[in-house]
C-alpha positions as YAML, in Angstrom:
chain: A
units: angstrom
residues:
- id: 1
  name: MET
  ca: [-9.40, 35.92, -2.11]
- id: 2
  name: THR
  ca: [-7.37, 32.40, -3.41]
- id: 3
  name: HIS
  ca: [-5.51, 32.36, -6.81]
- id: 4
  name: PRO
  ca: [-7.18, 30.02, -9.20]
- id: 5
  name: LEU
  ca: [-3.45, 28.88, -10.09]
- id: 6
  name: PHE
  ca: [-3.68, 26.58, -5.88]
- id: 7
  name: GLY
  ca: [-6.55, 24.72, -7.67]
- id: 8
  name: THR
  ca: [-4.59, 23.73, -10.64]
- id: 9
  name: GLU
  ca: [-3.52, 20.49, -10.81]
- id: 10
  name: PHE
  ca: [-0.18, 19.95, -12.77]
- id: 11
  name: PHE
  ca: [2.81, 17.73, -13.22]
- id: 12
  name: VAL
  ca: [6.38, 18.20, -11.68]
- id: 13
  name: GLU
  ca: [8.65, 15.86, -13.70]
- id: 14
  name: THR
  ca: [10.05, 14.60, -9.66]
- id: 15
  name: PRO
  ca: [13.01, 12.45, -9.55]
- id: 16
  name: PHE
  ca: [10.96, 9.85, -7.86]
- id: 17
  name: ALA
  ca: [8.50, 10.31, -11.36]
- id: 18
  name: LYS
  ca: [11.86, 9.60, -13.40]
- id: 19
  name: ARG
  ca: [12.67, 6.25, -11.43]
- id: 20
  name: PHE
  ca: [8.99, 5.03, -11.83]
- id: 21
  name: GLN
  ca: [8.65, 5.77, -15.62]
- id: 22
  name: ALA
  ca: [12.00, 4.29, -16.06]
- id: 23
  name: THR
  ca: [10.75, 1.14, -15.18]
- id: 24
  name: LEU
  ca: [7.52, 1.51, -17.09]
- id: 25
  name: ARG
  ca: [9.68, 2.50, -20.07]
- id: 26
  name: SER
  ca: [11.54, -0.18, -19.75]
- id: 27
  name: SER
  ca: [8.92, -2.52, -19.71]
- id: 28
  name: LEU
  ca: [7.09, -0.94, -22.44]
- id: 29
  name: HIS
  ca: [10.24, -1.38, -24.30]
- id: 30
  name: LYS
  ca: [11.24, -5.22, -23.05]
- id: 31
  name: ARG
  ca: [6.84, -6.17, -22.92]
- id: 32
  name: SER
  ca: [7.99, -7.60, -19.56]
- id: 33
  name: TRP
  ca: [5.59, -8.00, -15.94]
- id: 34
  name: HIS
  ca: [6.24, -6.18, -12.80]
- id: 35
  name: VAL
  ca: [4.16, -5.54, -9.36]
- id: 36
  name: ILE
  ca: [5.41, -2.35, -9.21]
- id: 37
  name: VAL
  ca: [5.45, -0.39, -5.56]
- id: 38
  name: ALA
  ca: [5.94, 2.76, -3.81]
- id: 39
  name: ASP
  ca: [4.33, 4.91, -0.94]
- id: 40
  name: PRO
  ca: [0.78, 6.04, -1.05]
- id: 41
  name: GLY
  ca: [0.82, 9.94, -2.03]
- id: 42
  name: SER
  ca: [4.35, 9.29, -4.15]
- id: 43
  name: GLY
  ca: [2.94, 10.77, -7.21]
- id: 44
  name: LYS
  ca: [2.41, 7.50, -8.85]
- id: 45
  name: THR
  ca: [-0.98, 8.13, -10.51]
- id: 46
  name: MET
  ca: [-0.09, 11.76, -12.38]
- id: 47
  name: SER
  ca: [3.29, 10.07, -13.62]
- id: 48
  name: ILE
  ca: [1.48, 7.20, -14.95]
- id: 49
  name: ARG
  ca: [-1.19, 9.96, -16.25]
- id: 50
  name: ASP
  ca: [1.42, 12.12, -17.72]
- id: 51
  name: LEU
  ca: [3.91, 8.80, -19.49]
- id: 52
  name: VAL
  ca: [0.19, 7.63, -21.37]
- id: 53
  name: GLU
  ca: [0.34, 11.27, -22.98]
- id: 54
  name: THR
  ca: [3.37, 11.37, -24.30]
- id: 55
  name: THR
  ca: [3.35, 8.24, -25.16]
- id: 56
  name: GLY
  ca: [-0.02, 7.94, -26.52]
- id: 57
  name: ALA
  ca: [-2.66, 5.79, -25.70]
- id: 58
  name: PRO
  ca: [-3.31, 2.68, -27.26]
- id: 59
  name: ALA
  ca: [0.62, 2.03, -26.95]
- id: 60
  name: ILE
  ca: [0.17, 2.20, -23.15]
- id: 61
  name: LEU
  ca: [-3.04, 1.43, -21.87]
- id: 62
  name: ALA
  ca: [-3.88, 2.06, -18.26]
- id: 63
  name: VAL
  ca: [-6.50, 1.54, -16.28]
- id: 64
  name: THR
  ca: [-7.60, 1.72, -12.46]
- id: 65
  name: CYS
  ca: [-8.25, -1.11, -10.04]
- id: 66
  name: PRO
  ca: [-12.50, -1.78, -9.67]
- id: 67
  name: LYS
  ca: [-13.17, -0.63, -6.80]
- id: 68
  name: ASN
  ca: [-15.34, -2.72, -4.89]
- id: 69
  name: ASN
  ca: [-16.14, -4.98, -7.58]
- id: 70
  name: ASP
  ca: [-13.70, -8.59, -8.15]
- id: 71
  name: ASP
  ca: [-15.61, -9.44, -10.81]
- id: 72
  name: GLU
  ca: [-13.87, -9.68, -14.03]
- id: 73
  name: GLN
  ca: [-15.87, -8.20, -16.24]
- id: 74
  name: ALA
  ca: [-15.38, -4.79, -14.73]
- id: 75
  name: LEU
  ca: [-11.41, -4.94, -15.00]
- id: 76
  name: GLY
  ca: [-12.62, -5.98, -18.76]
- id: 77
  name: ASP
  ca: [-14.73, -2.50, -19.27]
- id: 78
  name: GLN
  ca: [-12.24, -0.41, -17.91]
- id: 79
  name: LEU
  ca: [-9.82, -1.87, -20.30]
- id: 80
  name: PHE
  ca: [-12.44, -1.38, -23.67]
- id: 81
  name: THR
  ca: [-12.62, 2.08, -22.59]
- id: 82
  name: ALA
  ca: [-9.34, 3.13, -22.38]
- id: 83
  name: LEU
  ca: [-8.94, 1.99, -26.17]
- id: 84
  name: GLY
  ca: [-12.01, 3.72, -26.89]
- id: 85
  name: VAL
  ca: [-14.16, 0.88, -28.08]
- id: 86
  name: LYS
  ca: [-18.22, 0.76, -27.12]
- id: 87
  name: LEU
  ca: [-19.37, -3.04, -27.78]
- id: 88
  name: PRO
  ca: [-22.83, -3.97, -27.65]
- id: 89
  name: GLY
  ca: [-23.96, -7.52, -25.80]
- id: 90
  name: HIS
  ca: [-22.93, -9.79, -22.80]
- id: 91
  name: TRP
  ca: [-19.82, -9.77, -21.40]
- id: 92
  name: ARG
  ca: [-19.62, -13.08, -22.37]
- id: 93
  name: THR
  ca: [-19.41, -12.37, -26.29]
- id: 94
  name: ARG
  ca: [-17.38, -9.00, -25.79]
- id: 95
  name: LYS
  ca: [-14.86, -11.16, -24.00]
- id: 96
  name: PRO
  ca: [-12.81, -13.13, -26.42]
- id: 97
  name: LYS
  ca: [-12.81, -9.72, -28.78]
- id: 98
  name: LEU
  ca: [-10.71, -7.60, -26.19]
- id: 99
  name: MET
  ca: [-7.32, -8.93, -27.04]
- id: 100
  name: GLY
  ca: [-7.91, -8.46, -30.71]
- id: 101
  name: HIS
  ca: [-8.91, -5.01, -30.43]
- id: 102
  name: LEU
  ca: [-5.50, -4.81, -28.01]
- id: 103
  name: HIS
  ca: [-3.82, -6.91, -31.41]
- id: 104
  name: GLN
  ca: [-5.06, -4.18, -33.34]
- id: 105
  name: TYR
  ca: [-4.19, -0.56, -32.04]
- id: 106
  name: GLY
  ca: [-1.52, -1.87, -31.18]
- id: 107
  name: THR
  ca: [-1.26, -1.91, -27.58]
- id: 108
  name: LYS
  ca: [1.92, -3.05, -25.83]
- id: 109
  name: LEU
  ca: [1.67, -2.09, -21.94]
- id: 110
  name: ILE
  ca: [-1.04, -2.63, -20.02]
- id: 111
  name: VAL
  ca: [-0.41, -1.08, -16.88]
- id: 112
  name: VAL
  ca: [-2.81, -1.35, -13.86]
- id: 113
  name: ASP
  ca: [-3.42, 1.91, -11.23]
- id: 114
  name: ASP
  ca: [-4.46, 0.40, -7.20]
- id: 115
  name: ALA
  ca: [-3.44, -2.87, -8.50]
- id: 116
  name: HIS
  ca: [-3.02, -3.75, -4.34]
- id: 117
  name: ASP
  ca: [-7.32, -3.81, -5.00]
- id: 118
  name: LEU
  ca: [-6.82, -6.60, -7.72]
- id: 119
  name: SER
  ca: [-9.20, -9.62, -7.11]
- id: 120
  name: LEU
  ca: [-7.94, -13.01, -7.91]
- id: 121
  name: GLN
  ca: [-10.18, -13.37, -10.82]
- id: 122
  name: HIS
  ca: [-8.97, -9.80, -11.90]
- id: 123
  name: LEU
  ca: [-5.51, -11.62, -11.92]
- id: 124
  name: MET
  ca: [-6.68, -15.13, -13.16]
- id: 125
  name: PHE
  ca: [-8.44, -12.52, -16.24]
- id: 126
  name: LEU
  ca: [-5.13, -10.73, -17.03]
- id: 127
  name: LYS
  ca: [-3.41, -14.20, -17.69]
- id: 128
  name: GLU
  ca: [-6.52, -14.99, -19.74]
- id: 129
  name: VAL
  ca: [-6.11, -11.94, -22.38]
- id: 130
  name: THR
  ca: [-2.50, -12.21, -22.44]
- id: 131
  name: ASP
  ca: [-2.17, -16.26, -23.14]
- id: 132
  name: GLN
  ca: [-5.54, -15.37, -25.65]
- id: 133
  name: GLY
  ca: [-2.63, -12.93, -27.46]
- id: 134
  name: ARG
  ca: [0.24, -15.44, -27.30]
- id: 135
  name: LEU
  ca: [-1.51, -17.53, -28.37]
- id: 136
  name: GLN
  ca: [-3.88, -16.39, -31.46]
- id: 137
  name: TYR
  ca: [-1.50, -13.18, -32.41]
- id: 138
  name: ASN
  ca: [1.63, -14.08, -31.39]
- id: 139
  name: HIS
  ca: [1.65, -10.56, -29.65]
- id: 140
  name: ARG
  ca: [3.22, -10.12, -26.09]
- id: 141
  name: LEU
  ca: [1.86, -7.75, -23.73]
- id: 142
  name: GLY
  ca: [4.03, -5.79, -20.86]
- id: 143
  name: LEU
  ca: [1.99, -5.90, -17.47]
- id: 144
  name: CYS
  ca: [2.62, -2.93, -14.78]
- id: 145
  name: LEU
  ca: [0.81, -3.89, -11.88]
- id: 146
  name: VAL
  ca: [0.79, -0.78, -9.30]
- id: 147
  name: ALA
  ca: [1.01, -1.00, -5.73]
- id: 148
  name: ALA
  ca: [0.46, 1.23, -3.01]
- id: 149
  name: GLY
  ca: [2.46, -0.04, 0.08]
- id: 150
  name: ARG
  ca: [4.91, 1.32, 3.09]
- id: 151
  name: GLY
  ca: [8.02, -0.66, 3.96]
- id: 152
  name: THR
  ca: [8.38, -4.00, 2.90]
- id: 153
  name: THR
  ca: [4.98, -4.92, 2.19]
- id: 154
  name: ILE
  ca: [4.80, -6.24, -1.48]
- id: 155
  name: PRO
  ca: [1.45, -6.14, -2.10]
- id: 156
  name: LEU
  ca: [-0.15, -9.42, -4.18]
- id: 157
  name: LYS
  ca: [3.76, -11.49, -3.56]
- id: 158
  name: GLU
  ca: [2.01, -13.19, -1.58]
- id: 159
  name: ILE
  ca: [-1.13, -14.32, -3.84]
- id: 160
  name: LEU
  ca: [1.35, -15.14, -6.81]
- id: 161
  name: ASP
  ca: [3.98, -17.07, -4.48]
- id: 162
  name: GLN
  ca: [0.97, -19.70, -3.99]
- id: 163
  name: PRO
  ca: [2.08, -23.37, -5.68]
- id: 164
  name: GLU
  ca: [-0.40, -23.80, -8.21]
- id: 165
  name: THR
  ca: [-0.09, -24.31, -11.58]
- id: 166
  name: MET
  ca: [-1.63, -21.08, -12.20]
- id: 167
  name: TRP
  ca: [0.58, -18.84, -9.98]
- id: 168
  name: LEU
  ca: [3.07, -20.83, -11.36]
- id: 169
  name: GLN
  ca: [2.42, -19.63, -14.45]
- id: 170
  name: PHE
  ca: [1.68, -16.12, -13.52]
- id: 171
  name: ARG
  ca: [5.35, -15.96, -11.83]
- id: 172
  name: ARG
  ca: [7.03, -17.54, -14.89]
- id: 173
  name: ARG
  ca: [6.23, -14.81, -16.74]
- id: 174
  name: MET
  ca: [7.23, -11.88, -14.37]
- id: 175
  name: ASP
  ca: [11.01, -10.07, -15.17]
- id: 176
  name: LYS
  ca: [13.68, -11.76, -14.15]
- id: 177
  name: LEU
  ca: [15.77, -9.77, -12.67]
- id: 178
  name: GLU
  ca: [12.78, -7.09, -11.23]
- id: 179
  name: PRO
  ca: [9.55, -8.76, -10.73]
- id: 180
  name: PHE
  ca: [9.20, -6.73, -7.87]
- id: 181
  name: CYS
  ca: [10.34, -3.12, -7.80]
- id: 182
  name: ARG
  ca: [9.82, -0.72, -4.82]
- id: 183
  name: ILE
  ca: [10.36, 3.03, -5.92]
- id: 184
  name: THR
  ca: [11.24, 4.96, -3.72]
- id: 185
  name: GLY
  ca: [10.65, 8.64, -2.66]
- id: 186
  name: HIS
  ca: [12.73, 11.76, -2.38]
- id: 187
  name: THR
  ca: [15.42, 12.23, -0.42]
- id: 188
  name: SER
  ca: [16.55, 15.32, 1.41]
- id: 189
  name: GLU
  ca: [18.31, 17.10, -1.93]
- id: 190
  name: GLU
  ca: [15.78, 16.02, -4.24]
- id: 191
  name: VAL
  ca: [13.23, 18.16, -2.32]
- id: 192
  name: ARG
  ca: [15.30, 21.12, -2.66]
- id: 193
  name: GLU
  ca: [15.17, 19.89, -6.49]
- id: 194
  name: ILE
  ca: [11.62, 19.91, -6.26]
- id: 195
  name: LEU
  ca: [11.57, 23.34, -4.66]
- id: 196
  name: ALA
  ca: [13.45, 25.15, -7.51]
- id: 197
  name: THR
  ca: [10.64, 23.54, -9.78]
- id: 198
  name: LEU
  ca: [8.31, 25.27, -7.99]
- id: 199
  name: GLU
  ca: [9.83, 28.48, -7.38]
- id: 200
  name: ILE
  ca: [9.43, 28.94, -11.39]
- id: 201
  name: ALA
  ca: [6.06, 27.50, -11.31]
- id: 202
  name: TYR
  ca: [4.87, 30.03, -9.01]
- id: 203
  name: ARG
  ca: [7.12, 32.93, -9.67]
- id: 204
  name: GLU
  ca: [3.71, 34.39, -11.58]
- id: 205
  name: LEU
  ca: [2.15, 35.18, -8.23]
- id: 206
  name: PHE
  ca: [5.08, 35.47, -5.68]
- id: 207
  name: PRO
  ca: [8.47, 36.75, -7.62]
- id: 208
  name: GLN
  ca: [10.65, 37.00, -4.82]
- id: 209
  name: LEU
  ca: [9.87, 33.34, -4.00]
- id: 210
  name: ASN
  ca: [12.99, 31.27, -2.40]
- id: 211
  name: LEU
  ca: [11.41, 28.15, -1.25]
- id: 212
  name: ARG
  ca: [15.08, 26.41, -1.14]
- id: 213
  name: GLN
  ca: [16.36, 27.98, 1.58]
- id: 214
  name: TRP
  ca: [13.94, 26.36, 3.87]
- id: 215
  name: SER
  ca: [14.01, 22.75, 1.94]
- id: 216
  name: GLY
  ca: [15.96, 21.40, 5.78]
- id: 217
  name: ILE
  ca: [13.58, 22.18, 7.29]
- id: 218
  name: ILE
  ca: [10.86, 21.02, 5.33]
- id: 219
  name: TYR
  ca: [12.37, 17.80, 4.71]
- id: 220
  name: THR
  ca: [12.68, 17.14, 8.33]
- id: 221
  name: TRP
  ca: [9.05, 18.11, 8.64]
- id: 222
  name: LEU
  ca: [8.10, 15.91, 6.38]
- id: 223
  name: THR
  ca: [9.73, 12.75, 8.13]
- id: 224
  name: GLN
  ca: [8.66, 12.83, 11.17]
- id: 225
  name: SER
  ca: [6.51, 9.56, 12.52]
- id: 226
  name: LEU
  ca: [3.35, 10.50, 11.31]
- id: 227
  name: LEU
  ca: [4.53, 11.36, 7.84]
- id: 228
  name: ASP
  ca: [6.89, 8.62, 7.61]
- id: 229
  name: PRO
  ca: [5.97, 5.99, 9.36]
- id: 230
  name: THR
  ca: [8.59, 3.73, 8.34]
- id: 231
  name: ASN
  ca: [11.23, 5.85, 9.22]
- id: 232
  name: SER
  ca: [12.38, 5.73, 5.58]
- id: 233
  name: GLY
  ca: [14.00, 8.85, 5.49]
- id: 234
  name: ARG
  ca: [11.78, 9.79, 2.62]
- id: 235
  name: VAL
  ca: [9.48, 12.44, 1.49]
- id: 236
  name: THR
  ca: [6.42, 11.97, -0.65]
- id: 237
  name: MET
  ca: [5.10, 14.21, -3.39]
- id: 238
  name: ASP
  ca: [1.58, 14.12, -1.91]
- id: 239
  name: ASN
  ca: [3.01, 15.24, 1.83]
- id: 240
  name: LEU
  ca: [5.14, 17.92, -0.03]
- id: 241
  name: MET
  ca: [3.16, 19.90, -2.41]
- id: 242
  name: LYS
  ca: [0.06, 20.09, 0.67]
- id: 243
  name: LEU
  ca: [2.89, 21.28, 2.83]
- id: 244
  name: VAL
  ca: [4.07, 24.41, 0.54]
- id: 245
  name: THR
  ca: [0.95, 25.08, -1.78]
- id: 246
  name: THR
  ca: [-1.54, 25.60, 2.10]
- id: 247
  name: ALA
  ca: [1.81, 28.11, 3.23]
- id: 248
  name: LEU
  ca: [1.93, 29.63, -0.32]
- id: 249
  name: GLU
  ca: [-2.34, 30.42, -0.73]
- id: 250
  name: TRP
  ca: [-1.82, 31.82, 3.00]
- id: 251
  name: THR
  ca: [1.12, 33.68, 1.69]
- id: 252
  name: TYR
  ca: [-0.99, 35.02, -1.63]
- id: 253
  name: GLU
  ca: [-4.03, 35.93, 0.86]
- id: 254
  name: ALA
  ca: [-1.77, 37.56, 3.45]
- id: 255
  name: GLY
  ca: [-0.33, 39.99, 0.13]
- id: 256
  name: LEU
  ca: [3.21, 39.21, 0.76]
- id: 257
  name: THR
  ca: [5.90, 38.17, -1.97]
- id: 258
  name: ASP
  ca: [7.44, 35.33, -0.34]
- id: 259
  name: VAL
  ca: [6.66, 32.92, 1.72]
- id: 260
  name: LYS
  ca: [7.68, 32.69, 5.87]
- id: 261
  name: GLU
  ca: [9.16, 30.07, 8.28]
- id: 262
  name: GLU
  ca: [6.04, 30.55, 10.37]
- id: 263
  name: MET
  ca: [3.49, 29.80, 7.24]
- id: 264
  name: LEU
  ca: [5.37, 26.65, 6.39]
- id: 265
  name: GLU
  ca: [5.60, 25.55, 10.10]
- id: 266
  name: GLN
  ca: [1.95, 25.79, 10.55]
- id: 267
  name: ALA
  ca: [1.31, 24.23, 7.49]
- id: 268
  name: ALA
  ca: [3.53, 21.34, 8.51]
- id: 269
  name: GLU
  ca: [1.52, 21.38, 11.80]
- id: 270
  name: LEU
  ca: [-1.58, 20.87, 10.06]
- id: 271
  name: LEU
  ca: [-0.63, 17.95, 7.71]
- id: 272
  name: MET
  ca: [0.40, 16.16, 10.65]
- id: 273
  name: LEU
  ca: [-2.72, 16.61, 12.35]
- id: 274
  name: ARG
  ca: [-4.95, 15.98, 9.50]
- id: 275
  name: ARG
  ca: [-2.72, 13.94, 7.76]
- id: 276
  name: ASP
  ca: [-5.50, 11.59, 6.83]
- id: 277
  name: THR
  ca: [-8.03, 13.93, 5.71]
- id: 278
  name: PHE
  ca: [-5.66, 16.78, 3.83]
- id: 279
  name: ARG
  ca: [-6.64, 17.85, 1.00]
- id: 280
  name: ARG
  ca: [-5.27, 20.38, -1.27]
...
């Protein structure tokens, strides 16, 4: 029988999370605009959630890009919900009031997760709302569009590079030094650092747990081409947690106090075999 701890999702302040949150904090401070890109499974969403919880909403307002709905109202409704504001009526009467509420609540930064799914209508809506903030309230908003992408892929760049005036104005709002930011995953040494943190997190179940002794081989498994298709040499938090927690769960069910290499290897093989469907 498994232990409830294995079904508990908890935030680990990884080196990736520190790099990613530092960019968000900079945007919050400077009210700057960025497209932030990282590999799928890096830990973007949990890092956003942690920052919102520690900084406090609505100073940072975080939403997820609406799925399969390109209409601006879908994104606008997300922002109203994040603010905790419920307004009756049609969208055409509610839309002009959004920036007023953002100003009233003191919102400084809007973060859109899964921004690679943003439509042209969503992007134009974000520009329109922020234009209104500057014109009517002298209220400048930071904007971070957080997208998943591997290798040299920069989501949204092709759209924003278009020659039309709308996109020229959008580009001029972007940060001058780092308009497009790529946040890297974990090095071998950083994997070892995370494993040390996980030893503490699971110490209650495994008093003799020593994950760090396997850090080198774990890093090697997780940078195989199936799990690191761009050969970046970096490890995502999602893959690392799937491998470790699967092996630990098997270890717990076997009644052992420390994980064995063969269990870690079996978990790595399972992860590579089911990399697109594996859930933890």
